[in-house]
C-alpha positions, 0 to 999 in steps of 0.5 A: 901287863904289856910294855908300851912304846909310842910313835908321835909325829911333828905333823899329820902324814909324818909317817906315824901309821907306817912306822907303827906298823913296821915296829909291830912287824919287827916285834912279831918277827922277834917272837913277841905278842904285839898289838897296835893302839890309837886312842882316837883316829880321824879318818874316813877309811874304816873297817867292820870287825867280826863282832860288827863294830867299826874301827879305823882302817890304819889299826887294821893294817897294823893288826895285819902286821902283827898277824892278829885279828883286828879288834875295836880295842885297838881304836876305841874312838873313831871320828869320821868327818861329815863337814869341815866343822863336824864328825860322826863320833864312834866309841867302842865301834858304835855310833854315838852321833854327829857332833860339831868340833866344839861339842866334841871337845866339850865332852872329850874328857868323858871318853877317858874311861873308855880309852883306859879300859880298851888299852888295859884290856889289850895290854893284858893280852899282849907283851908289847903295845905300839901306840900311835899318836895323831897330828902333832903333840905341839898343838898348844890350843888342844893340849889341855884335854889331849887324849891321843898324844902326850895325854895318852903317853902319860895314861899308858906310861909309854916312852915316846919316839918323835918322828919328823918328815924330812921330805916336806922340808924343815925337819930340824925345825919340826923336831926342835920346835915341837920339843920346845913347845912341850912342857918339861914333863912331856919332853921327859917322855920323848926318849929319841927322835926319828927322821922319816922319808929321807932321799939322798946322801946320808953322809951329807945329813950326818952333821945336822943329826949331831947338831939336832942332838945337841940342840934338843938333848935327844938322840936320833934313833935313825933316818928312815928312807923314803920307802918303796913299800905298798901298804895302805895309807891312813887318809886322803893325804895318800900319794896314790891319788897322784898316780898317773901310771900307764898300764894295759888295764885303765880303771878310773876311780872318781875322787869324791870330795869326801871319798871313804874306804878307797882301800877297796881298790888296793888289790886292783892297784897292786896288780901288775898291768892294772892302773887305778887313776883317781880323777876329779874332773871330766877332763881327767876321766878320758876313756878308761876301761872301767869307771868306779864310783867309790864310797863317801861319808856325804853321799848327797853333797858329793853327788851334787859336786859330781853333777856340778863339775860335769863328771856325772854327764861324762860317766853317763855318756861312757855308760851309754856307750857300753863302758862298765860302771861300778858303784860301791856303797855311796857310789852305788846309791848315786847310780840309782834313781833317787836318794832321800834323807827324810831323817836328816842323817846327812842333813836332810833333803832328797835328790834325783840320782844318775838313773843308771840303776833301777833302785831307790835309797832312803837314809836311816838314822841307824848305821848298818855294819856287818862282815859278809861273804857271798857270790855274784849272781849269774850276769849278762853283758860286760861282766858275765864272767863274774857270775858265781865268783866269791866276794867277801868284805863288809858293809858300812852304810846309813841307807837302805836301798830298794830295787824296783820291780824286775830289777836284778840283784848283783850278789847273793850273800850267805844266808840268802840276803840279796845285795846290790843291783845290775842293769846292763853294764852298770853295777852297784854293791854295798860290799866294801872289799868287793875286789879283794877276793882273788876269784872275783878279781880274776874274773873281773880282769878276764872280762876287761881283757876280753873287752880290750882284745888282750890276753889276761895272762899278760897281767900275770898271776897275783896272790894279794895275801902273800903280796901284803905279807911281803910288803910288811916284811920289807917294811920291817927290814927297812926299820931294822936297817934304819933304826937302832933297834937295840936302843928301841928295845932299851927304851921299851924296857926302861919305860918312862 
């Protein structure tokens, strides 16, 4: 069985996911067979495995850092918020149903066998498991039935490294206060602390590190700087939404209230000369070179928001003036003529869409999940250069979309299955990862550059796979430089 080590944080967004990925990469570089694990993940960014099972995107990133194929074993429970008080519950990659927070907490203990089986299976296949916690272990109202922080550490017999975020302030209080709120058996599991996202002169910080060690009785393994690495973030707390970068190509992605799978645009964002702006108002939208409507977990309610805030009218005006508009998954559904939820998959109801694509969507109770590849069909107009381009990715959606008579499909998937729709300069597809293919991305940029009258070579060449590998290696280098890795290995070896 594998040895395990766990990363927990003093709060959400303390950097647990990235540090877990970094340790995974370090262990891989050192020759170990390593895998990530997170018993319960709450996020709207998800992924479909080769088996057609759904898991959290953060563990996919960590699996990439390990150099292995993502498996639902790495994330047996995924919660996808559908309201402020409820989530869609996914166990072992399959949808169990929508539950309120109260309903989920009442049955959470029943999921322990699924977590245990997934962890033990993964452990038998690897040398090291790097476990990620969620939120904070000091949520005293939630500790009784905890299955993701100290409860998981006990189940896995995993020593814990506790991470605090100094960039948000109060890191000493974060770490000391968290340890104070743990009971003795839980404190014993915490072997050391880590200070994350540091900017400034480390020598000025050193006296505080000594005092923290004296107060907590736990050593500080190291201070990780605010890292300049481009690795996918776990959730909507991501700083990419704040980006105002100016570039030759300006792409506006609509920041829907329950935006999901915004990682669809990571390859676009990483390309030199291309900026992706996340906009939430008509004023912010301006006149970009392209508008993207992303996926969402709550299509109808998010579309009502789009209409009420004036963005729908602004997008339709831009489309009428020839600007390319592209919708993915829920965004594709919004571009159609009508969305109907007669089975109550999202609470029921029906709403008239934007009317930019001649399609009708009917929600279904069963979720469609599959990995796919295909090619863009011959196109006319703004994106004619995309015709024939390879696309690959995955589908995750509750709705079935029907094209009206005479409508043109966008993509022909392997197996002869049609996907998406196009009408003039408006395009829609269910395919997450549509722009990840270098072939598709190159054609897209060539089309956008032609529209602006600039040479596409000004953007430079770009290998996204090699780029991501470089980012993981840079992350691993930063981890080695910042943390006492000898102590990490000692803690790993000694266990609990």
